[in-house]
N, C-alpha and C positions, 0 to 999 in steps of 0.2 A: 318628459315634455320638451319639445324643441322650441327654443326661443330664437328671435330674430333681431338683427340690428335695428335700433330705433324703438324697440318695445320699452314701455315704462313698467318697471317691476319693483316689487318689495323683496328685499334680500337681506341676508345677514352678513355684516362686515367681518373683518378679522378678529374683532372683539365679541363676535356673536350677538351684536346689537342690530335690531331691525332698522333698515334704512330704505329710502326710496330713491330710485335713479333710473337713468335711461341707458340701455345697452349701446355701447359705442363700437365694440369689436368682439368678435367671437373667434376663438382658436380651438380647433378640434371639433369632434362630433359626439353626440350622445352623452353618456355619463362621463366621458373623459373631457368634455368641452370646458373651456376656461373663458370667462367673460370679463371684459373691461366695462365697468358701469360708472357713468358720471353721476356722482352723488348730488342730488338736488340741493341739499343743505350746505355742503362744504365746497361744491363745484370742483371736487378732486376726483380722480379716477380711482376706483377700488377694483381689485381683482377678486373674483369669486368663481366657484365651481357650480355645476348644475344643481347639486344638493343644497347650495346656499340660497338659491332663488326660491322664495316662498310662493309667489303668485304674480301673474300679470295684472297690471292696473289699467284703468281707462286712460286714454291719452289725454 
């Protein structure tokens, strides 16, 4: 599933815990894509891959 900058998503961080954030930057395409996601709780950028994004959330 292709995601876009600005989407609000549920994802797994580097500790494999579920988080919610908004995609800030995308590098690459398809399964090789890497995402910079601004975590709503910590206000820090997390790096994740396509497989780490669980689902898109309502804005």
